[in-house]
PQR file of N, CA, C, O and H, with PARSE charges and radii, in Angstrom:
ATOM      1  N   UNK A   1      -0.619   1.432  -9.046 -0.4000 1.5000
ATOM      2  CA  UNK A   1      -1.098   2.494  -8.195 -0.0000 2.0000
ATOM      3  C   UNK A   1      -0.314   3.788  -8.432  0.5500 1.7000
ATOM      4  O   UNK A   1      -0.889   4.874  -8.503 -0.5500 1.4000
ATOM      5  N   UNK A   2       1.000   3.651  -8.554 -0.4000 1.5000
ATOM      6  CA  UNK A   2       1.813   4.849  -8.792 -0.0000 2.0000
ATOM      7  C   UNK A   2       1.448   5.502 -10.116  0.5500 1.7000
ATOM      8  O   UNK A   2       1.395   6.726 -10.229 -0.5500 1.4000
ATOM      9  H   UNK A   2       1.467   2.768  -8.497  0.4000 1.0000
ATOM     10  N   UNK A   3       1.197   4.664 -11.112 -0.4000 1.5000
ATOM     11  CA  UNK A   3       0.801   5.209 -12.413 -0.0000 2.0000
ATOM     12  C   UNK A   3      -0.543   5.932 -12.321  0.5500 1.7000
ATOM     13  O   UNK A   3      -0.727   6.985 -12.932 -0.5500 1.4000
ATOM     14  H   UNK A   3       1.240   3.669 -11.020  0.4000 1.0000
ATOM     15  N   UNK A   4      -1.468   5.375 -11.568 -0.4000 1.5000
ATOM     16  CA  UNK A   4      -2.768   6.016 -11.402 -0.0000 2.0000
ATOM     17  C   UNK A   4      -2.632   7.359 -10.694  0.5500 1.7000
ATOM     18  O   UNK A   4      -3.310   8.325 -11.042 -0.5500 1.4000
ATOM     19  H   UNK A   4      -1.319   4.520 -11.072  0.4000 1.0000
ATOM     20  N   UNK A   5      -1.756   7.410  -9.703 -0.4000 1.5000
ATOM     21  CA  UNK A   5      -1.514   8.669  -8.995 -0.0000 2.0000
ATOM     22  C   UNK A   5      -0.933   9.704  -9.951  0.5500 1.7000
ATOM     23  O   UNK A   5      -1.353  10.861  -9.958 -0.5500 1.4000
ATOM     24  H   UNK A   5      -1.205   6.625  -9.420  0.4000 1.0000
ATOM     25  N   UNK A   6       0.026   9.281 -10.749 -0.4000 1.5000
ATOM     26  CA  UNK A   6       0.649  10.209 -11.702 -0.0000 2.0000
ATOM     27  C   UNK A   6      -0.362  10.728 -12.715  0.5500 1.7000
ATOM     28  O   UNK A   6      -0.395  11.923 -13.006 -0.5500 1.4000
ATOM     29  H   UNK A   6       0.367   8.341 -10.744  0.4000 1.0000
ATOM     30  N   UNK A   7      -1.183   9.837 -13.249 -0.4000 1.5000
ATOM     31  CA  UNK A   7      -2.194  10.262 -14.219 -0.0000 2.0000
ATOM     32  C   UNK A   7      -3.172  11.235 -13.575  0.5500 1.7000
ATOM     33  O   UNK A   7      -3.528  12.253 -14.168 -0.5500 1.4000
ATOM     34  H   UNK A   7      -1.157   8.866 -13.012  0.4000 1.0000
ATOM     35  N   UNK A   8      -3.598  10.920 -12.373 -0.4000 1.5000
ATOM     36  CA  UNK A   8      -4.540  11.805 -11.673 -0.0000 2.0000
ATOM     37  C   UNK A   8      -3.912  13.176 -11.411  0.5500 1.7000
ATOM     38  O   UNK A   8      -4.566  14.208 -11.562 -0.5500 1.4000
ATOM     39  H   UNK A   8      -3.309  10.093 -11.891  0.4000 1.0000
ATOM     40  N   UNK A   9      -2.672  13.171 -11.026 -0.4000 1.5000
ATOM     41  CA  UNK A   9      -1.985  14.426 -10.713 -0.0000 2.0000
ATOM     42  C   UNK A   9      -1.758  15.288 -11.958  0.5500 1.7000
ATOM     43  O   UNK A   9      -1.879  16.511 -11.897 -0.5500 1.4000
ATOM     44  H   UNK A   9      -2.142  12.332 -10.903  0.4000 1.0000
ATOM     45  N   UNK A  10      -1.435  14.659 -13.070 -0.4000 1.5000
ATOM     46  CA  UNK A  10      -1.070  15.420 -14.270 -0.0000 2.0000
ATOM     47  C   UNK A  10      -2.248  15.777 -15.171  0.5500 1.7000
ATOM     48  O   UNK A  10      -2.172  16.754 -15.917 -0.5500 1.4000
ATOM     49  H   UNK A  10      -1.337  13.665 -13.119  0.4000 1.0000
ATOM     50  N   UNK A  11      -3.329  15.013 -15.121 -0.4000 1.5000
ATOM     51  CA  UNK A  11      -4.379  15.246 -16.116 -0.0000 2.0000
ATOM     52  C   UNK A  11      -5.734  15.640 -15.549  0.5500 1.7000
ATOM     53  O   UNK A  11      -6.484  16.354 -16.215 -0.5500 1.4000
ATOM     54  H   UNK A  11      -3.391  14.220 -14.515  0.4000 1.0000
ATOM     55  N   UNK A  12      -6.065  15.212 -14.373 -0.4000 1.5000
ATOM     56  CA  UNK A  12      -7.432  15.401 -13.890 -0.0000 2.0000
ATOM     57  C   UNK A  12      -7.506  16.327 -12.679  0.5500 1.7000
ATOM     58  O   UNK A  12      -8.027  15.943 -11.633 -0.5500 1.4000
ATOM     59  H   UNK A  12      -5.456  14.632 -13.832  0.4000 1.0000
ATOM     60  N   UNK A  13      -7.002  17.507 -12.815 -0.4000 1.5000
ATOM     61  CA  UNK A  13      -7.027  18.438 -11.697 -0.0000 2.0000
ATOM     62  C   UNK A  13      -8.442  18.993 -11.508  0.5500 1.7000
ATOM     63  O   UNK A  13      -8.872  19.890 -12.233 -0.5500 1.4000
ATOM     64  H   UNK A  13      -6.579  17.819 -13.665  0.4000 1.0000
ATOM     65  N   UNK A  14      -9.152  18.447 -10.526 -0.4000 1.5000
ATOM     66  CA  UNK A  14     -10.464  18.959 -10.159 -0.0000 2.0000
ATOM     67  C   UNK A  14     -10.645  18.803  -8.653  0.5500 1.7000
ATOM     68  O   UNK A  14      -9.687  18.490  -7.946 -0.5500 1.4000
ATOM     69  H   UNK A  14      -8.803  17.719  -9.936  0.4000 1.0000
ATOM     70  N   UNK A  15     -11.837  19.013  -8.164 -0.4000 1.5000
ATOM     71  CA  UNK A  15     -12.031  18.987  -6.712 -0.0000 2.0000
ATOM     72  C   UNK A  15     -11.891  17.599  -6.101  0.5500 1.7000
ATOM     73  O   UNK A  15     -11.773  17.479  -4.882 -0.5500 1.4000
ATOM     74  H   UNK A  15     -12.615  19.267  -8.739  0.4000 1.0000
ATOM     75  N   UNK A  16     -11.901  16.552  -6.913 -0.4000 1.5000
ATOM     76  CA  UNK A  16     -11.782  15.194  -6.413 -0.0000 2.0000
ATOM     77  C   UNK A  16     -10.361  14.637  -6.485  0.5500 1.7000
ATOM     78  O   UNK A  16     -10.077  13.588  -5.907 -0.5500 1.4000
ATOM     79  H   UNK A  16     -11.997  16.649  -7.903  0.4000 1.0000
ATOM     80  N   UNK A  17      -9.492  15.312  -7.171 -0.4000 1.5000
ATOM     81  CA  UNK A  17      -8.137  14.816  -7.396 -0.0000 2.0000
ATOM     82  C   UNK A  17      -7.388  14.533  -6.101  0.5500 1.7000
ATOM     83  O   UNK A  17      -6.774  13.477  -5.951 -0.5500 1.4000
ATOM     84  H   UNK A  17      -9.723  16.164  -7.641  0.4000 1.0000
ATOM     85  N   UNK A  18      -7.440  15.458  -5.188 -0.4000 1.5000
ATOM     86  CA  UNK A  18      -6.704  15.288  -3.921 -0.0000 2.0000
ATOM     87  C   UNK A  18      -7.193  14.051  -3.178  0.5500 1.7000
ATOM     88  O   UNK A  18      -6.389  13.254  -2.696 -0.5500 1.4000
ATOM     89  H   UNK A  18      -7.940  16.316  -5.310  0.4000 1.0000
ATOM     90  N   UNK A  19      -8.499  13.892  -3.088 -0.4000 1.5000
ATOM     91  CA  UNK A  19      -9.061  12.738  -2.380 -0.0000 2.0000
ATOM     92  C   UNK A  19      -8.712  11.423  -3.073  0.5500 1.7000
ATOM     93  O   UNK A  19      -8.425  10.428  -2.407 -0.5500 1.4000
ATOM     94  H   UNK A  19      -9.152  14.540  -3.480  0.4000 1.0000
ATOM     95  N   UNK A  20      -8.736  11.414  -4.375 -0.4000 1.5000
ATOM     96  CA  UNK A  20      -8.394  10.200  -5.133 -0.0000 2.0000
ATOM     97  C   UNK A  20      -6.924   9.849  -4.929  0.5500 1.7000
ATOM     98  O   UNK A  20      -6.592   8.685  -4.707 -0.5500 1.4000
ATOM     99  H   UNK A  20      -8.969  12.222  -4.916  0.4000 1.0000
ATOM    100  N   UNK A  21      -6.048  10.837  -5.003 -0.4000 1.5000
ATOM    101  CA  UNK A  21      -4.612  10.592  -4.803 -0.0000 2.0000
ATOM    102  C   UNK A  21      -4.361  10.070  -3.393  0.5500 1.7000
ATOM    103  O   UNK A  21      -3.593   9.125  -3.214 -0.5500 1.4000
ATOM    104  H   UNK A  21      -6.318  11.783  -5.183  0.4000 1.0000
ATOM    105  N   UNK A  22      -4.998  10.672  -2.391 -0.4000 1.5000
ATOM    106  CA  UNK A  22      -4.827  10.202  -1.015 -0.0000 2.0000
ATOM    107  C   UNK A  22      -5.355   8.782  -0.825  0.5500 1.7000
ATOM    108  O   UNK A  22      -4.784   8.004  -0.061 -0.5500 1.4000
ATOM    109  H   UNK A  22      -5.622  11.440  -2.536  0.4000 1.0000
ATOM    110  N   UNK A  23      -6.419   8.451  -1.502 -0.4000 1.5000
ATOM    111  CA  UNK A  23      -6.963   7.095  -1.429 -0.0000 2.0000
ATOM    112  C   UNK A  23      -5.996   6.092  -2.031  0.5500 1.7000
ATOM    113  O   UNK A  23      -5.811   5.006  -1.482 -0.5500 1.4000
ATOM    114  H   UNK A  23      -6.883   9.083  -2.123  0.4000 1.0000
ATOM    115  N   UNK A  24      -5.381   6.438  -3.146 -0.4000 1.5000
ATOM    116  CA  UNK A  24      -4.387   5.549  -3.751 -0.0000 2.0000
ATOM    117  C   UNK A  24      -3.176   5.389  -2.826  0.5500 1.7000
ATOM    118  O   UNK A  24      -2.658   4.283  -2.673 -0.5500 1.4000
ATOM    119  H   UNK A  24      -5.532   7.321  -3.592  0.4000 1.0000
ATOM    120  N   UNK A  25      -2.731   6.469  -2.219 -0.4000 1.5000
ATOM    121  CA  UNK A  25      -1.609   6.385  -1.276 -0.0000 2.0000
ATOM    122  C   UNK A  25      -1.971   5.516  -0.072  0.5500 1.7000
ATOM    123  O   UNK A  25      -1.146   4.735   0.403 -0.5500 1.4000
ATOM    124  H   UNK A  25      -3.152   7.367  -2.344  0.4000 1.0000
ATOM    125  N   UNK A  26      -3.192   5.649   0.417 -0.4000 1.5000
ATOM    126  CA  UNK A  26      -3.646   4.814   1.523 -0.0000 2.0000
ATOM    127  C   UNK A  26      -3.643   3.338   1.121  0.5500 1.7000
ATOM    128  O   UNK A  26      -3.265   2.482   1.920 -0.5500 1.4000
ATOM    129  H   UNK A  26      -3.862   6.283   0.032  0.4000 1.0000
ATOM    130  N   UNK A  27      -4.055   3.040  -0.089 -0.4000 1.5000
ATOM    131  CA  UNK A  27      -4.038   1.655  -0.571 -0.0000 2.0000
ATOM    132  C   UNK A  27      -2.617   1.101  -0.609  0.5500 1.7000
ATOM    133  O   UNK A  27      -2.381  -0.042  -0.217 -0.5500 1.4000
ATOM    134  H   UNK A  27      -4.362   3.735  -0.738  0.4000 1.0000
ATOM    135  N   UNK A  28      -1.686   1.900  -1.076 -0.4000 1.5000
ATOM    136  CA  UNK A  28      -0.286   1.466  -1.113 -0.0000 2.0000
ATOM    137  C   UNK A  28       0.199   1.163   0.297  0.5500 1.7000
ATOM    138  O   UNK A  28       0.865   0.152   0.519 -0.5500 1.4000
ATOM    139  H   UNK A  28      -1.878   2.828  -1.395  0.4000 1.0000
ATOM    140  N   UNK A  29      -0.127   2.024   1.244 -0.4000 1.5000
ATOM    141  CA  UNK A  29       0.284   1.793   2.626 -0.0000 2.0000
ATOM    142  C   UNK A  29      -0.378   0.555   3.222  0.5500 1.7000
ATOM    143  O   UNK A  29       0.256  -0.178   3.981 -0.5500 1.4000
ATOM    144  H   UNK A  29      -0.668   2.845   1.063  0.4000 1.0000
ATOM    145  N   UNK A  30      -1.635   0.315   2.893 -0.4000 1.5000
ATOM    146  CA  UNK A  30      -2.330  -0.875   3.389 -0.0000 2.0000
ATOM    147  C   UNK A  30      -1.698  -2.153   2.826  0.5500 1.7000
ATOM    148  O   UNK A  30      -1.511  -3.124   3.559 -0.5500 1.4000
ATOM    149  H   UNK A  30      -2.151   0.910   2.277  0.4000 1.0000
ATOM    150  N   UNK A  31      -1.373  -2.158   1.541 -0.4000 1.5000
ATOM    151  CA  UNK A  31      -0.697  -3.317   0.951 -0.0000 2.0000
ATOM    152  C   UNK A  31       0.668  -3.538   1.603  0.5500 1.7000
ATOM    153  O   UNK A  31       1.056  -4.675   1.872 -0.5500 1.4000
ATOM    154  H   UNK A  31      -1.526  -1.370   0.945  0.4000 1.0000
ATOM    155  N   UNK A  32       1.387  -2.457   1.852 -0.4000 1.5000
ATOM    156  CA  UNK A  32       2.698  -2.570   2.493 -0.0000 2.0000
ATOM    157  C   UNK A  32       2.578  -3.124   3.900  0.5500 1.7000
ATOM    158  O   UNK A  32       3.377  -3.965   4.312 -0.5500 1.4000
ATOM    159  H   UNK A  32       1.072  -1.534   1.634  0.4000 1.0000
ATOM    160  N   UNK A  33       1.596  -2.661   4.627 -0.4000 1.5000
ATOM    161  CA  UNK A  33       1.378  -3.137   5.989 -0.0000 2.0000
ATOM    162  C   UNK A  33       1.022  -4.625   5.998  0.5500 1.7000
ATOM    163  O   UNK A  33       1.518  -5.380   6.835 -0.5500 1.4000
ATOM    164  H   UNK A  33       0.947  -1.978   4.292  0.4000 1.0000
ATOM    165  N   UNK A  34       0.163  -5.043   5.067 -0.4000 1.5000
ATOM    166  CA  UNK A  34      -0.204  -6.454   4.973 -0.0000 2.0000
ATOM    167  C   UNK A  34       1.006  -7.311   4.639  0.5500 1.7000
ATOM    168  O   UNK A  34       1.183  -8.382   5.219 -0.5500 1.4000
ATOM    169  H   UNK A  34      -0.239  -4.430   4.387  0.4000 1.0000
ATOM    170  N   UNK A  35       1.834  -6.859   3.721 -0.4000 1.5000
ATOM    171  CA  UNK A  35       3.043  -7.598   3.363 -0.0000 2.0000
ATOM    172  C   UNK A  35       3.969  -7.727   4.562  0.5500 1.7000
ATOM    173  O   UNK A  35       4.525  -8.796   4.813 -0.5500 1.4000
ATOM    174  H   UNK A  35       1.690  -5.989   3.250  0.4000 1.0000
ATOM    175  N   UNK A  36       4.136  -6.628   5.308 -0.4000 1.5000
ATOM    176  CA  UNK A  36       4.993  -6.633   6.495 -0.0000 2.0000
ATOM    177  C   UNK A  36       4.483  -7.633   7.535  0.5500 1.7000
ATOM    178  O   UNK A  36       5.266  -8.400   8.096 -0.5500 1.4000
ATOM    179  H   UNK A  36       3.684  -5.759   5.105  0.4000 1.0000
ATOM    180  N   UNK A  37       3.189  -7.624   7.789 -0.4000 1.5000
ATOM    181  CA  UNK A  37       2.626  -8.549   8.775 -0.0000 2.0000
ATOM    182  C   UNK A  37       2.768 -10.006   8.338  0.5500 1.7000
ATOM    183  O   UNK A  37       2.989 -10.885   9.171 -0.5500 1.4000
ATOM    184  H   UNK A  37       2.554  -7.001   7.334  0.4000 1.0000
ATOM    185  N   UNK A  38       2.644 -10.261   7.055 -0.4000 1.5000
ATOM    186  CA  UNK A  38       2.842 -11.628   6.556 -0.0000 2.0000
ATOM    187  C   UNK A  38       4.263 -12.095   6.797  0.5500 1.7000
ATOM    188  O   UNK A  38       4.489 -13.268   7.097 -0.5500 1.4000
ATOM    189  H   UNK A  38       2.464  -9.548   6.378  0.4000 1.0000
ATOM    190  N   UNK A  39       5.222 -11.195   6.670 -0.4000 1.5000
ATOM    191  CA  UNK A  39       6.615 -11.560   6.927 -0.0000 2.0000
ATOM    192  C   UNK A  39       6.798 -11.970   8.383  0.5500 1.7000
ATOM    193  O   UNK A  39       7.536 -12.912   8.669 -0.5500 1.4000
ATOM    194  H   UNK A  39       5.039 -10.242   6.427  0.4000 1.0000
ATOM    195  N   UNK A  40       6.141 -11.279   9.302 -0.4000 1.5000
ATOM    196  CA  UNK A  40       6.244 -11.615  10.713 -0.0000 2.0000
ATOM    197  C   UNK A  40       5.592 -12.958  11.025  0.5500 1.7000
ATOM    198  O   UNK A  40       6.113 -13.726  11.834 -0.5500 1.4000
ATOM    199  H   UNK A  40       5.542 -10.513   9.069  0.4000 1.0000
ATOM    200  N   UNK A  41       4.468 -13.244  10.399 -0.4000 1.5000
ATOM    201  CA  UNK A  41       3.779 -14.524  10.621 -0.0000 2.0000
ATOM    202  C   UNK A  41       4.664 -15.668  10.148  0.5500 1.7000
ATOM    203  O   UNK A  41       4.838 -16.656  10.861 -0.5500 1.4000
ATOM    204  H   UNK A  41       4.045 -12.620   9.742  0.4000 1.0000
ATOM    205  N   UNK A  42       5.220 -15.540   8.958 -0.4000 1.5000
ATOM    206  CA  UNK A  42       6.076 -16.602   8.421 -0.0000 2.0000
ATOM    207  C   UNK A  42       7.329 -16.783   9.268  0.5500 1.7000
ATOM    208  O   UNK A  42       7.773 -17.910   9.484 -0.5500 1.4000
ATOM    209  H   UNK A  42       5.078 -14.738   8.378  0.4000 1.0000
ATOM    210  N   UNK A  43       7.897 -15.693   9.745 -0.4000 1.5000
ATOM    211  CA  UNK A  43       9.105 -15.762  10.548 -0.0000 2.0000
ATOM    212  C   UNK A  43       8.810 -16.432  11.893  0.5500 1.7000
ATOM    213  O   UNK A  43       9.637 -17.206  12.375 -0.5500 1.4000
ATOM    214  H   UNK A  43       7.536 -14.777   9.570  0.4000 1.0000
ATOM    215  N   UNK A  44       7.673 -16.162  12.502 -0.4000 1.5000
ATOM    216  CA  UNK A  44       7.308 -16.772  13.786 -0.0000 2.0000
ATOM    217  C   UNK A  44       7.147 -18.280  13.637  0.5500 1.7000
ATOM    218  O   UNK A  44       7.570 -19.037  14.510 -0.5500 1.4000
ATOM    219  H   UNK A  44       7.001 -15.534  12.110  0.4000 1.0000
ATOM    220  N   UNK A  45       6.544 -18.720  12.545 -0.4000 1.5000
ATOM    221  CA  UNK A  45       6.364 -20.154  12.313 -0.0000 2.0000
ATOM    222  C   UNK A  45       7.723 -20.842  12.141  0.5500 1.7000
ATOM    223  O   UNK A  45       7.934 -21.928  12.681 -0.5500 1.4000
ATOM    224  H   UNK A  45       6.201 -18.105  11.836  0.4000 1.0000
ATOM    225  N   UNK A  46       8.624 -20.235  11.414 -0.4000 1.5000
ATOM    226  CA  UNK A  46       9.935 -20.821  11.187 -0.0000 2.0000
ATOM    227  C   UNK A  46      10.732 -20.863  12.479  0.5500 1.7000
ATOM    228  O   UNK A  46      11.422 -21.847  12.745 -0.5500 1.4000
ATOM    229  H   UNK A  46       8.452 -19.353  10.976  0.4000 1.0000
ATOM    230  N   UNK A  47      10.649 -19.816  13.285 -0.4000 1.5000
ATOM    231  CA  UNK A  47      11.395 -19.763  14.533 -0.0000 2.0000
ATOM    232  C   UNK A  47      10.948 -20.855  15.499  0.5500 1.7000
ATOM    233  O   UNK A  47      11.773 -21.494  16.153 -0.5500 1.4000
ATOM    234  H   UNK A  47      10.088 -19.017  13.069  0.4000 1.0000
ATOM    235  N   UNK A  48       9.647 -21.059  15.581 -0.4000 1.5000
ATOM    236  CA  UNK A  48       9.152 -22.079  16.518 -0.0000 2.0000
ATOM    237  C   UNK A  48       9.509 -23.480  16.058  0.5500 1.7000
ATOM    238  O   UNK A  48       9.724 -24.361  16.890 -0.5500 1.4000
ATOM    239  H   UNK A  48       8.978 -20.540  15.050  0.4000 1.0000
ATOM    240  N   UNK A  49       9.577 -23.706  14.763 -0.4000 1.5000
ATOM    241  CA  UNK A  49       9.971 -25.035  14.263 -0.0000 2.0000
ATOM    242  C   UNK A  49      11.441 -25.300  14.538  0.5500 1.7000
ATOM    243  O   UNK A  49      11.830 -26.433  14.825 -0.5500 1.4000
ATOM    244  H   UNK A  49       9.402 -22.990  14.087  0.4000 1.0000
ATOM    245  N   UNK A  50      12.257 -24.261  14.451 -0.4000 1.5000
ATOM    246  CA  UNK A  50      13.680 -24.420  14.706 -0.0000 2.0000
ATOM    247  C   UNK A  50      13.956 -24.752  16.170  0.5500 1.7000
ATOM    248  O   UNK A  50      14.801 -25.593  16.479 -0.5500 1.4000
ATOM    249  H   UNK A  50      11.941 -23.341  14.217  0.4000 1.0000
ATOM    250  N   UNK A  51      13.239 -24.087  17.058 -0.4000 1.5000
ATOM    251  CA  UNK A  51      13.427 -24.309  18.480 -0.0000 2.0000
ATOM    252  C   UNK A  51      12.935 -25.673  18.850  0.5500 1.7000
ATOM    253  O   UNK A  51      13.005 -26.059  20.016 -0.5500 1.4000
ATOM    254  H   UNK A  51      12.553 -23.405  16.807  0.4000 1.0000
TER
END
């Protein structure tokens, strides 16, 4: 994703570039959010088994 953002920023400057870059950034944030939530789910399961 970062590479796609860099390529878009450096080579394809047109009226769609900003929207494409923002979409890629949104995807990165969505993946990060999903990863974070998975960590909480796994931690809750482990905590309840320990108790």
